[in-house]
C-alpha positions in Angstrom: -26.3 38.9 -18.4 -29.9 38.8 -17.2 -31.5 41.5 -19.3 -30.0 40.3 -22.9 -31.8 38.0 -24.6 -31.0 34.5 -25.4 -29.4 33.9 -29.2 -32.3 32.0 -31.0 -31.8 33.0 -34.2 -28.0 31.3 -33.7 -30.4 28.2 -33.2 -30.0 26.2 -36.3 -32.7 22.9 -35.8 -32.5 19.3 -38.1 -34.6 19.5 -40.6 -34.2 16.9 -43.7 -31.8 17.9 -46.5 -33.6 18.9 -49.8 -31.8 17.8 -53.1 -33.3 21.3 -54.6 -31.2 22.9 -51.4 -27.9 21.4 -51.7 -28.0 21.8 -55.6 -28.8 25.7 -55.7 -26.3 26.1 -52.7 -23.3 24.8 -54.1 -24.6 26.7 -57.8 -24.8 29.8 -56.1 -21.1 29.5 -54.8 -23.1 29.6 -51.0 -21.7 31.8 -48.2 -18.8 32.9 -48.2 -17.0 32.2 -44.7 -14.6 34.5 -43.4 -11.0 34.9 -45.6 -13.4 32.6 -48.6 -13.8 35.9 -50.9 -11.7 37.2 -53.6 -11.7 34.2 -54.9 -9.5 32.4 -52.2 -10.1 28.4 -51.7 -11.6 27.1 -48.2 -12.3 23.5 -47.3 -15.5 21.8 -48.6 -16.2 20.2 -45.3 -16.1 23.8 -44.1 -18.3 25.3 -46.7 -21.2 21.8 -46.0 -21.0 23.0 -42.0 -22.9 26.2 -43.1 -25.6 24.8 -44.8 -26.5 20.8 -42.6 -26.7 21.3 -38.9 -23.6 19.3 -38.2 -20.3 19.3 -36.6 -17.1 19.6 -38.8 -16.3 15.7 -38.0 -19.7 14.4 -39.5 -19.3 17.2 -42.6 -16.4 15.4 -43.1 -17.8 11.9 -42.9 -19.8 13.4 -45.4 -17.3 14.2 -47.9 -15.4 11.2 -47.5 -18.6 9.0 -48.0 -19.2 10.5 -51.1 -15.5 9.9 -52.7 -14.2 13.0 -51.8 -10.6 13.7 -50.3 -11.6 15.2 -47.0 -8.9 18.0 -47.3 -11.0 19.0 -50.7 -10.6 22.7 -51.8 -12.9 24.7 -53.2 -13.2 28.7 -54.2 -16.8 30.8 -54.4 -16.0 30.3 -58.1 -15.9 26.2 -58.4 -19.0 23.9 -58.2 -19.0 20.1 -57.7 -20.2 17.9 -61.0 -23.7 16.5 -60.5 -22.1 13.3 -60.0 -20.1 14.7 -56.6 -23.5 15.7 -55.7 -25.1 13.2 -55.8 -22.6 11.1 -53.7 -22.9 14.2 -51.5 -26.9 14.2 -50.8 -27.2 10.1 -50.3 -24.2 10.1 -48.2 -25.7 13.3 -45.7 -29.4 11.3 -46.0 -27.5 8.1 -44.9 -26.2 10.1 -41.3 -30.1 11.5 -40.6 -31.2 7.7 -41.4 -29.1 6.6 -38.7 -29.9 9.9 -36.4 -33.6 8.4 -36.6 -32.9 4.7 -36.6 -31.3 5.8 -32.8 -34.2 7.7 -31.4 -35.9 3.1 -31.2 -32.7 1.5 -30.5 -29.5 2.2 -29.1 -26.1 2.7 -30.7 -23.5 0.9 -30.9 -20.4 2.3 -29.5 -16.9 2.7 -31.3 -13.1 3.3 -29.4 -10.1 4.3 -31.3 -6.8 3.4 -30.0 -3.7 4.6 -30.9 -0.8 2.2 -30.6 2.1 2.9 -28.2 6.0 1.8 -28.8 6.6 -0.8 -25.7 3.0 -0.6 -24.2 -0.7 -1.0 -24.7 -2.9 0.6 -27.3 -3.8 3.3 -25.7 -7.9 4.9 -26.3 -7.7 8.2 -28.2 -11.1 8.6 -28.9 -14.9 7.0 -29.2 -18.2 8.3 -31.2 -21.4 6.3 -31.1 -21.0 5.7 -35.2 -17.9 4.9 -36.8 -17.0 7.6 -39.5 -15.7 7.4 -43.0 -12.2 9.2 -42.0 -12.4 6.4 -38.9 -12.2 3.3 -40.5 -8.9 2.9 -41.0 -7.5 3.3 -37.8 -7.5 0.9 -34.5 -11.0 0.9 -33.1 -13.2 -1.6 -30.1 -16.6 -2.1 -31.2 -18.8 -2.4 -28.2 -22.8 -3.3 -29.1 -24.2 -0.4 -27.1 -22.5 3.2 -26.5 -23.3 3.1 -22.8 -20.7 0.0 -22.6 -18.2 1.7 -24.3 -18.6 4.7 -22.3 -18.3 3.1 -19.1 -14.9 1.1 -20.7 -13.3 4.4 -21.9 -14.0 6.0 -18.9 -13.2 3.0 -15.9 -9.7 2.7 -18.3 -8.4 6.2 -18.9 -7.3 6.7 -15.5 -5.4 3.1 -15.9 -3.9 4.0 -18.8 -2.8 7.8 -17.7 -0.6 6.2 -15.2 0.5 3.7 -17.5 1.7 6.2 -20.2 3.0 8.1 -16.6 4.9 4.5 -15.8 6.1 4.5 -19.7 7.7 7.5 -19.8 9.4 7.5 -16.4 10.6 4.0 -17.8 11.6 5.7 -20.9 14.0 8.3 -19.2 15.3 6.3 -17.4 16.0 4.1 -19.9 17.9 6.8 -21.6 19.4 8.3 -18.8 21.2 4.8 -18.5 21.9 4.1 -22.1 23.5 7.9 -22.5 26.0 6.4 -19.7 27.0 3.7 -21.9 27.7 5.9 -24.7 29.7 8.0 -22.6 31.8 5.6 -21.6 32.1 4.4 -25.0 33.3 7.7 -26.4 35.8 8.3 -23.6 37.3 4.8 -24.3 37.2 5.2 -28.1 38.7 8.8 -27.6 41.5 7.9 -25.0 42.2 4.9 -28.1 42.6 7.6 -31.0 44.7 9.9 -28.8 46.7 7.4 -27.9 47.2 6.5 -31.4 48.1 9.4 -32.9 50.9 10.2 -30.1 52.2 7.5 -31.4 52.3 8.0 -34.8 53.6 11.7 -34.6 56.8 9.9 -32.5 57.2 7.8 -35.3 57.4 10.8 -37.6 59.8 12.6 -35.2 62.0 9.5 -35.4 61.8 9.4 -39.4 63.4 12.7 -39.7 65.4 13.5 -37.2 68.1 14.9 -38.8 65.9 17.6 -40.1 63.6 18.2 -37.0 66.6 19.2 -35.1 67.5 21.3 -37.9 64.6 23.1 -38.0 64.7 24.0 -33.9 68.4 24.5 -34.2 67.1 27.3 -37.0 64.2 29.1 -34.9 66.6 28.9 -31.9 69.5 30.8 -34.0 67.3 33.1 -35.0 65.2 33.8 -31.6 69.0 34.2 -30.1 69.3 36.7 -32.5 66.7 38.8 -30.9 64.6 39.4 -33.7 61.2 40.3 -33.9 58.2 37.5 -34.3 56.6 39.3 -37.3 60.3 39.1 -39.1 60.9 35.5 -38.4 57.0 34.9 -39.6 58.4 37.0 -43.1 61.6 35.5 -42.9 60.4 32.0 -43.5 58.1 32.8 -45.5 60.6 34.1 -47.7 63.0 30.8 -47.4 60.8 28.4 -48.8 60.0 30.6 -51.3 63.6 30.0 -52.1 63.4 26.6 -51.9 65.2 26.0 -48.3 64.5 22.5 -47.2 64.6 23.4 -43.8 62.2 26.2 -43.6 60.0 23.8 -45.5 59.5 21.4 -42.8 58.0 24.6 -40.6 53.8 25.0 -40.8 53.5 27.5 -38.2 55.0 29.2 -35.1 53.7 29.1 -31.9 56.2 31.4 -29.9 53.8 31.9 -27.0 53.9 28.2 -26.1 57.6 27.7 -27.3 56.6 25.7 -29.7 57.0 24.9 -33.5 54.9 22.9 -36.1 56.7 20.9 -38.5 55.0 19.4 -41.5 56.6 15.3 -41.2 56.5 12.2 -43.6 58.5 8.9 -44.1 61.4 9.4 -46.8 62.8 6.9 -45.3 64.3 3.9 -47.9 62.8 1.4 -46.5 58.6 1.8 -46.2 56.3 0.1 -48.0 54.3 1.1 -50.5 51.2 2.2 -47.6 53.2 4.1 -45.5 54.5 6.3 -48.7 50.8 7.0 -49.4 50.5 8.7 -46.4 49.9 12.0 -46.0 52.4 14.0 -43.9 51.5 14.4 -40.4 51.5 18.0 -38.1 53.5 17.9 -35.4 54.2 20.0 -32.9 58.3 19.7 -31.2 58.7 21.9 -27.9 61.4 24.1 -28.7 63.4 24.2 -25.8 63.9 19.9 -26.6 66.1 18.3 -29.1 64.3 15.6 -32.0 64.9 12.7 -29.4 63.1 14.3 -26.5 60.8 15.2 -28.6 59.9 11.9 -29.9 59.9 10.6 -26.0 57.6 13.0 -25.0 55.2 11.3 -27.2 55.4 8.1 -26.2 54.9 8.9 -22.5 51.7 10.6 -23.1 51.0 8.2 -25.4 51.7 5.9 -22.2 49.3 7.8 -19.8 46.9 7.4 -22.5 47.0 3.7 -22.4 47.0 3.9 -19.2 44.0 6.4 -18.4 41.8 4.0 -21.0 42.8 0.9 -18.8 41.6 2.4 -16.3 38.4 3.9 -17.2 37.4 0.4 -18.8 38.3 -1.2 -14.7 36.2 2.0 -13.1 33.2 1.3 -16.4 32.0 -2.3 -14.7 30.9 0.0 -11.2 30.0 3.4 -13.3 27.0 1.0 -15.5 26.5 -1.2 -12.5 25.2 2.2 -10.5 23.6 3.5 -13.4 21.4 0.5 -13.6 20.4 0.5 -9.8 19.8 4.2 -10.3 17.3 3.2 -13.1 15.7 0.2 -10.8 15.1 2.9 -8.4 13.8 5.2 -10.9 11.4 2.5 -12.4 10.5 1.4 -9.1 9.1 4.4 -8.1 7.3 4.6 -11.1 5.6 1.8 -10.5 4.4 4.1 -6.4 4.0 7.3 -7.8 2.1 5.9 -10.9 -0.5 3.7 -9.5 -3.9 5.2 -8.7 -4.2 6.5 -5.1 -7.4 7.0 -3.1 -8.4 9.8 -2.0 -8.1 9.5 1.7 -11.1 11.8 3.6 -10.4 14.9 4.9 -11.3 15.1 8.8 -13.2 18.0 9.6 -10.8 18.9 12.2 -7.8 19.1 9.9 -8.3 22.8 8.6 -7.1 23.9 12.4 -3.7 23.2 14.6 -4.7 20.2 16.2 -3.8 17.4 18.5 -5.2 14.5 21.1 -4.3 14.2 24.1 -3.2 11.2 25.6 -6.4 11.0 27.4 -8.2 10.7 24.0 -9.6 14.4 24.6 -9.6 16.5 21.2 -7.9 20.4 20.9 -8.2 22.5 18.9 -6.3 26.4 17.6 -7.6 28.2 15.2 -4.6 29.4 12.4 -5.7 33.3 12.1 -8.7 35.7 13.1 -11.3 33.9 11.5 -10.7 30.4 12.2 -10.5 32.0 15.5 -14.2 33.1 15.0 -15.3 29.8 13.5 -13.7 27.8 16.3 -15.2 29.3 19.1 -18.7 30.0 17.1 -19.3 26.8 15.6 -17.5 24.2 17.6 -17.4 25.4 20.8 -19.9 23.5 23.0 -21.4 23.1 26.8 -18.6 21.1 28.9 -16.1 22.8 26.5 -12.9 24.5 27.7 -11.5 27.6 26.6 -7.7 27.8 26.3 -5.4 31.3 26.4 -2.4 32.9 26.7 -1.3 36.5 27.6 0.9 36.9 25.0 1.1 38.0 21.3 0.1 35.7 18.1 -1.6 33.3 20.8 -4.4 31.7 19.6 -7.7 30.3 20.3 -7.8 26.7 22.4 -10.6 24.3 22.9 -10.9 21.1 24.3 -13.3 19.0 23.3 -15.0 16.9 25.6 -17.6 14.6 24.0 -18.7 13.1 27.1 -19.3 15.6 29.3 -23.2 14.2 29.0 -22.1 11.7 31.1 -20.1 13.5 34.0 -16.7 13.6 32.8 -14.7 16.5 33.5 -11.3 17.4 31.1 -8.7 16.2 33.6 -5.5 17.8 34.4 -3.3 15.9 32.1 -5.2 17.0 29.3 -5.4 20.5 30.4 -1.3 21.0 30.9 -0.8 18.7 27.3 -4.0 21.6 25.6 -2.0 24.4 27.7 2.0 23.7 26.5 0.2 23.4 22.6 -1.3 26.7 23.6 2.1 28.0 24.5 3.9 26.2 22.2 1.7 27.6 18.7 2.5 31.7 19.7 5.0 33.5 19.6 6.9 31.4 22.3 8.1 29.3 20.5 10.1 31.6 18.5 11.5 33.4 21.1 11.6 31.0 23.3 10.0 31.9 26.2 8.4 29.6 29.3 5.4 30.5 30.4 1.8 29.7 31.0 -1.7 29.6 30.1 -5.1 29.8 31.5 -8.6 27.7 30.8 -11.8 29.3 31.3 -15.0 27.0 31.1 -18.0 27.8 28.4 -20.4 29.9 29.7 -17.4 32.5 30.6 -17.0 33.1 27.2 -18.3 35.6 25.2 -19.1 38.0 22.2 -20.7 40.5 23.7 -18.2 43.2 24.5 -19.0 46.6 27.6 -20.9 49.3 27.2 -18.9 51.5 24.8 -16.1 48.7 23.6 -16.1 46.9 20.7 -14.7 43.5 20.2 -12.5 42.8 16.9 -12.7 39.2 14.8 -11.5 36.4 17.1 -11.1 38.5 20.4 -13.5 37.2 23.2 -14.9 38.6 26.5 -13.8 36.4 29.6 -16.0 37.2 32.8 -15.0 35.6 35.8 -12.1 33.5 37.2 -9.1 32.7 34.8 -7.5 29.6 36.0 -3.6 29.3 35.5 -1.8 26.1 34.7 1.7 25.9 35.5 4.3 27.3 33.3 6.1 23.4 30.9 8.7 23.6 28.4 8.6 23.9 25.1 8.6 20.2 23.6 6.3 19.3 20.5 6.3 16.4 18.7 5.2 14.8 15.1 4.8 12.0 14.1 1.4 10.0 12.2 -1.7 8.5 13.0 -3.4 5.4 10.9 -6.7 4.9 9.9 -7.9 1.9 10.6 -11.0 -0.3 8.9 -13.8 -0.9 11.5 -12.6 -4.5 11.8 -9.9 -3.4 14.0 -11.1 -0.7 15.7 -12.2 -3.3 18.7 -8.5 -4.0 18.9 -7.5 -0.3 19.7 -10.7 0.3 22.3 -9.0 2.3 25.5 -6.1 2.9 24.2 -6.2 6.4 25.2 -8.6 6.6 28.7 -8.2 8.6 31.5 -5.8 7.8 34.2 -7.0 6.3 37.2 -10.0 5.1 35.4 -10.7 1.4 35.4 -14.0 1.6 32.9 -14.1 4.0 29.9 -17.5 5.9 31.9 -19.5 4.9 34.4 -22.7 2.9 34.9 -25.4 5.0 33.5 -27.6 4.0 36.7 -25.2 5.5 38.9 -24.7 8.4 36.9 -28.9 9.1 36.7 -28.6 8.3 40.6 -25.9 11.1 41.0 -28.2 13.7 38.2 -31.2 13.3 40.0 -29.2 13.7 43.5 -27.5 17.3 42.0 -30.7 18.8 40.9 -33.1 17.9 43.5 -30.2 19.4 46.0 -30.0 22.7 43.5 -33.8 22.8 43.6 -33.3 22.8 47.5 -30.6 25.0 47.3 -31.1 29.2 47.6 -29.9 30.8 44.8 -26.6 33.1 44.6 -28.0 36.2 43.6 -24.1 37.4 42.9 -23.4 38.7 39.7 -21.6 37.1 37.1 -17.9 38.4 37.0 -17.3 38.1 40.8 -16.4 34.8 41.2 -18.5 32.9 38.7 -14.8 30.4 38.3 -15.6 29.5 42.3 -19.0 29.0 41.5 -18.1 26.4 38.7 -15.9 25.3 40.3 -17.7 24.3 43.3 -20.9 22.8 41.5 -19.9 18.8 42.0 -19.7 20.2 46.5 -23.3 21.4 46.6 -24.6 17.9 45.9 -23.3 17.4 49.8 -23.7 18.8 52.7 -20.9 19.3 55.3 -23.0 20.6 58.0 -26.1 17.8 59.2 -28.3 20.4 60.4 -28.4 22.0 57.2 -32.6 22.1 56.5 -32.5 23.1 52.8 -30.7 19.8 51.6 -30.9 17.2 54.7 -34.7 17.4 54.1 -34.6 15.9 50.8 -31.8 13.8 50.9 -31.8 10.4 52.7 -29.4 8.9 54.8 -28.8 6.5 52.6 -28.1 8.3 49.5 -25.3 10.4 51.5 -23.9 7.2 52.9 -24.3 5.6 49.0 -22.0 8.9 48.2 -19.8 8.4 50.7 -18.5 5.4 49.4 -18.0 6.5 45.3 -16.2 9.3 46.3 -17.3 11.9 44.0 -15.2 14.8 44.3 -15.6 15.2 48.2 -12.7 15.8 50.1 -11.7 13.7 52.9 -13.1 15.6 55.6 -16.8 15.5 54.2 -16.2 11.7 53.7 -15.4 10.9 57.0 -18.7 13.1 57.5 -21.1 11.3 55.5 -19.8 7.5 57.0 -20.0 9.2 60.7 -23.5 10.0 60.0 -24.3 6.9 57.7 -23.2 4.0 59.7 -21.7 5.6 63.7 -18.2 4.7 62.9 -15.0 6.0 60.8 -13.4 3.7 57.9 -11.5 4.5 54.8 -13.7 4.0 51.9 -11.3 2.2 50.0 -12.1 -1.0 51.5 -15.4 -1.1 50.3 -17.3 -2.0 47.3 -19.6 0.0 45.0 -23.3 -0.5 45.3 -25.1 -0.5 42.6 -28.2 0.7 41.5 -30.2 -3.0 42.2 -28.6 -2.6 46.6 -29.6 1.0 46.6 -33.2 0.8 45.8 -33.0 -1.9 47.9 -31.7 -0.3 50.4 -34.4 2.4 50.2 -37.4 0.0 50.2 -35.6 -1.8 53.5 -35.3 -4.7 52.3 -31.1 -4.6 52.4 -29.3 -4.3 55.6 -26.2 -3.3 55.7 -23.7 -4.0 58.5 -20.9 -1.8 60.1 -18.4 -4.3 58.1 -19.8 -2.8 54.3 -22.1 -6.4 54.1 -25.5 -6.4 52.8 -27.7 -8.1 54.5 -30.8 -9.3 53.2 -32.8 -10.8 50.3 -31.5 -10.1 46.8 -34.6 -12.2 44.4 -37.5 -11.2 45.4 -39.8 -9.9 43.0 -40.7 -6.6 42.4 -45.3 -6.7 43.3 -43.5 -8.7 46.3 -41.9 -5.8 47.2 -44.1 -3.1 46.1 -46.9 -5.1 48.3 -44.5 -5.0 51.3 -43.3 -1.6 51.3 -47.4 -1.1 51.2 -48.0 -3.2 54.0 -45.5 -1.8 56.2 -45.7 1.1 55.4 -48.0 2.3 58.2 -46.1 0.4 60.6 -42.5 2.3 60.2 -41.4 4.3 63.3 -38.6 6.9 62.3 -36.3 5.4 65.0 -33.6 2.8 64.7 -34.9 -0.4 63.1 -31.7 -2.2 64.5 -27.8 -1.8 65.9 -27.0 -2.3 62.4 -29.7 -1.4 60.0 -30.3 1.9 58.4 -32.0 4.6 59.5 -35.6 4.9 58.1 -37.0 8.5 58.3 -40.5 8.8 57.7 -41.3 10.9 54.6 -44.4 14.0 55.3 -47.8 13.0 53.7 -46.7 9.5 52.6 -48.4 7.5 55.4 -51.9 9.0 54.2 -50.9 8.6 50.4 -50.4 5.1 51.1 -53.6 4.9 53.1 -55.7 6.4 50.8 -54.1 3.5 48.0 -54.8 0.5 51.0 -58.8 1.7 50.5 -59.0 2.1 47.2 -57.9 -1.3 46.2 -58.6 -3.0 48.7 -61.3 -5.5 46.7 -58.4 -6.5 44.5 -56.0 -9.8 44.5 -52.6 -10.1 43.7 -53.5 -11.6 40.2 -55.7 -8.7 39.5 -53.2 -6.2 40.4 -50.7 -8.1 38.4 -52.7 -8.0 35.4 -53.2 -3.9 36.2 -49.5 -3.7 36.4 -48.5 -5.7 33.1 -51.1 -3.4 31.4 -49.4 -0.5 32.4 -45.8 -1.3 31.6 -44.7 0.2 28.0 -45.3 -1.8 25.0 -41.3 -2.6 24.5 -40.7 -4.1 28.5 -44.9 -5.7 27.7 -43.1 -7.7 25.0 -40.1 -8.6 26.7 -41.8 -9.8 30.2 -44.0 -12.1 27.4 -41.0 -13.6 25.9 -39.6 -14.6 28.3 -42.0 -16.2 30.3 -43.3 -17.9 27.1 -39.1 -19.1 26.8 -39.0 -20.2 30.8 -42.6 -21.7 30.7 -43.3 -23.5 27.3 -42.1 -27.1 27.4 -40.9 -29.2 24.4 -44.3 -30.2 22.5 -44.5 -33.7 21.4 -44.4 -34.2 17.5 -48.5 -34.2 16.3 -49.0 -37.5 14.8 -50.2 -39.5 12.9 -51.7 -37.4 10.9 -55.0 -37.8 8.4 -54.5 -39.2 4.8 -56.5 -36.8 3.3 -53.7 -34.3 4.2 -50.7 -36.3 3.5 -50.5 -35.9 0.3 -51.1 -31.4 0.4 -48.0 -31.6 3.3 -45.8 -33.9 0.8 -46.7 -31.2 -1.4 -45.5 -28.4 0.4 -42.2 -30.3 1.7 -42.3 -32.4 4.6 -39.7 -34.3 4.9 -42.1 -36.5 6.9 -45.7 -36.2 6.1 -47.0 -38.1 8.9 -45.7 -36.0 11.5 -45.1 -32.5 11.6 -44.6 -29.8 14.1 -46.1 -27.4 15.7 -45.6 -23.5 15.5 -44.3 -23.9 19.3 -41.8 -26.3 17.4 -40.9 -24.3 14.9 -40.0 -20.7 16.7 -37.8 -23.3 19.2 -36.2 -24.8 16.9 -35.3 -21.6 14.8 -34.2 -20.3 18.3 -32.3 -23.0 18.7 -30.4 -22.6 15.3 -30.3 -19.1 15.6 -28.1 -19.5 18.9 -26.0 -22.1 17.4 -25.0 -20.1 14.4 -24.5 -17.3 16.8 -22.0 -19.5 18.7 -20.6 -20.7 15.8 -19.9 -17.8 14.4 -18.2 -16.2 17.5 -16.2 -19.4 17.9 -14.7 -18.3 14.7 -14.0 -15.3 15.3 -12.3 -16.2 18.5 -10.1 -18.3 16.2 -9.5 -15.7 14.2 -8.9 -13.3 17.1 -11.3 -10.4 15.7 -12.7 -8.8 18.0 -16.2 -6.6 17.4 -17.3 -4.0 19.4 -20.2 -4.2 21.7 -23.6 -1.5 21.5 -22.1 0.8 24.5 -18.6 1.0 22.8 -20.0 1.7 19.4 -22.3 4.6 20.8 -19.1 6.2 22.9 -16.9 6.0 19.9 -16.1 9.1 18.1 -14.1 9.8 14.8 -10.9 10.3 16.6 -11.2 6.4 18.4 -10.5 5.3 14.8 -7.2 7.1 14.8 -4.4 5.1 16.7 -0.4 5.5 17.1 0.8 2.3 17.4 -0.9 0.0 14.9 -0.3 -3.9 15.2 0.3 -6.0 12.3 -3.1 -7.7 12.2 -4.4 -4.2 11.8 -6.2 -3.1 8.6 -4.7 0.4 8.4 -6.6 3.0 5.2 -4.0 5.7 5.6 -2.3 7.8 7.9 -2.1 11.6 9.2 0.4 13.6 9.9 0.3 15.0 13.5 2.1 17.5 15.3 1.3 17.8 19.2 3.2 18.4 22.8 5.9 15.5 22.7 4.3 14.6 26.4 1.5 12.8 24.6 2.9 11.2 22.3 4.5 8.4 24.9 2.7 6.0 23.3 3.2 6.6 19.4 5.5 3.8 17.3 6.2 6.7 14.8 7.4 10.5 16.6 10.8 12.9 16.6 10.9 15.5 19.4 10.5 19.2 17.8 12.7 21.8 19.6 12.6 25.9 19.1 15.2 26.2 16.0 15.8 27.7 12.7 14.4 24.4 10.7 11.4 25.4 8.2 9.3 23.4 8.8 8.7 21.9 5.3 12.3 20.6 4.9 11.6 19.4 8.7 8.6 17.4 8.0 10.6 16.0 4.9 13.2 15.3 7.1 11.2 13.7 9.7 9.2 11.3 7.4 12.4 10.4 5.7 14.2 9.6 9.3 10.8 7.6 10.4 10.7 5.4 7.6 14.1 4.1 7.6 13.1 2.4 11.1 13.5 -1.5 11.3 9.8 -1.7 13.6 8.3 0.0 10.3 6.2 -2.6 7.8 5.8 -2.0 4.4 2.3 -1.1 4.6 3.0 1.9 6.9 5.8 2.7 4.7 3.8 2.9 2.0 0.7 4.8 3.8 3.9 7.5 5.2 4.8 7.9 1.8 1.4 8.8 0.4 1.1 11.5 2.0 1.5 14.6 0.4 4.2 17.5 0.6 1.1 20.0 1.0 -0.5 17.9 4.5 3.2 17.5 6.3 4.0 21.3 6.0 0.2 21.4 7.0 0.3 19.4 10.3 4.5 20.8 11.2 5.1 23.7 13.2 8.1 26.2 11.9 11.2 26.9 13.1 12.4 23.7 14.6 15.2 21.6 15.2 14.6 17.3 15.5 16.0 15.2 17.9 15.7 11.6 18.4 17.3 8.3 19.5 19.6 7.4 16.9 19.4 10.4 14.3 22.9 11.3 13.1 23.6 7.5 12.8 20.8 7.3 10.3 21.7 10.4 9.0 25.4 9.4 8.5 24.1 5.8 7.1 21.8 7.8 4.1 24.8 10.1 3.6 27.4 6.8 3.2 25.3 5.3 0.7 24.0 8.1 -1.6 28.1 8.2 -1.1 28.3 4.2 -2.4 25.7 5.3 -5.4 28.1 7.7 -7.5 29.4 6.8 -10.5 33.8 5.7 -10.1 33.2 5.7 -6.2 
């Protein structure tokens, strides 16, 4: 296509049409269209489109505007009259004038509508010009074409829903009408059959002797052993001879042992109407006489009447069932025809996924390509890699979004992820209970050994594999609901790590621990052992390198102060009880359980290091907590040369003098010997960062600035000016500080009012820390509350142990049921539960079948409390709705 020239010769430029051109075109016959030669006729609008650069719609408008029928046809030999050509030329020039006008002014808009029986008029088409062929149709006028387009396209979806609703409604009503018609037809047929049986029985009673004679004659011939073909010939001969008994016989059905007789009422007391009726064909049984045949017909009539009565009695129930079914169809039409908002598809839904009970996202690839994508794009530092030594086991990763805070994946989440990894492999179909293993991020590599090759979706694992205990093959299926922003605060901490009181440690504690770890790592000697040998042990013991078991270790104790060691022992960390015991013995001289002591704050640790606080043997802090920063610094500088590495007191902490600090402090004292306290304070304020300096000035002004009295009186020359500026009392006015104080007070009052209203409405808001830690999965909840605003729901399939808090869940075990049928059955069962609200049922019903199948695991068996009871009640409800029951 790149080497082909653009077909410029096909472009038709807009050139005003001249009268001579139009006349010559039709006088010469114009260019023949395909199939127009040899005198064949073509439409006038198609022929005109070869002359003007307009479409068939505009050409048809010009033809109709000229007074000619839209379906005008003409051959190459025919020509238009001068009057017709003039009218056609005027119509074309009128349209060209409209094209020139819309260059300077916006055109109007028109929507063509078509009426539909039983519903509102529907939009059929739109146009910026009301063409002549459309003037007789229903249309809606608009002042601007933009407004016309906006109205047309904004209502097109709702109109499609209305059309679908009307179609379903008409189908439901047609079914109901068909049921009614079928019942009425059945009743009429039974009534006709009863009347016919009565009529035949009466005919037999009218002609008893003749019927007996005909039956006896046929039986005598059959007893004689005459063939059936000869019997028919004999009857024809007797009829020709004028035998009255043979004349009654119409036909023989000897295979059914019956004979058809032609009977009529020949009694003398018959009325004229009865005599005028044509003869009846009556089938009689050769094994019975005339009375017996009449009695049989009366019995047939009686059975028809009884059946008719039963049909009439059951028709009410049948029609009622049909009406209920039609109402269900109409209700489903309203649900399906409503415009559903497109929900957001989360990035992890393309994988096999679930969320642990401790809010960790676990992902698994569906094929080799997804395994490759999962590790290369979404596997980050701090995440864990899981796999199993099974055929068909896919790559699993645990996303640790809080690894930067020092939070590791707990054992409970690891066990749930291992169950997920096993159940998503061939072990599910084979019903084999085995275990999975996990490694750290840095142990997974795409680099193969020399001479080997890694296929797509395969990875090299270096170091120790950490095997998990075997878990049973039990999965679960349920629904997660997406919360609105105003409802997220109601579910903060819903899936938090067990054993933690708060979602994360404080920032000061984390920073202090990280700095201690970094210092310990810098002082510790590097391990030159290869990565393949014991890498797992090295990573697992990373936390133990922050604290030393041997108090004689000079590499670590030279940088870690005794107070820091004592503080880490109080926090617990990842040390063993033996290590905590040793640390406490070094810090306090006695051993005591750490559970009875509280944790120290960052400020308390700083004051302990500076010597402003002292800790007693029972864990109490003694000292001044409100000492200002510059006082602390001055005291530290003044007491630096007098500090001794010896014990300061019996109960106080031990101070060890850092090498070089004494000389450095002496140089600082000599340098700033002439500087007083005020100069020192000003210099420290200048050295502070801009943000802290502004906050300090703001807090200082707020605490030091008193309420200034109102100024006044105002001079007369400025009263008019103040009155013009909008002051209520021009005699007095506020200072700038008073205005700021009043604005600040109004802001605080407004904030308190908003908080009171939110508290009254039971509305919770997220604080800044929660907003920073919140991820995409925090907006999904498994147990919605009645006051929550729900947007949509997502199918969830994960280990059953991770679904303990789910409101809607079904237990899955290996079985023979396919995933499509199992997913639909699970949704129907959950929707029938008494706990489901109408909004929750609506959202579960809105989940499409592909979404259900994508989330479900294959070859399962469903189980939940009351499942059989729900199935039986569903079957009974279906049976009760069947007509005639």
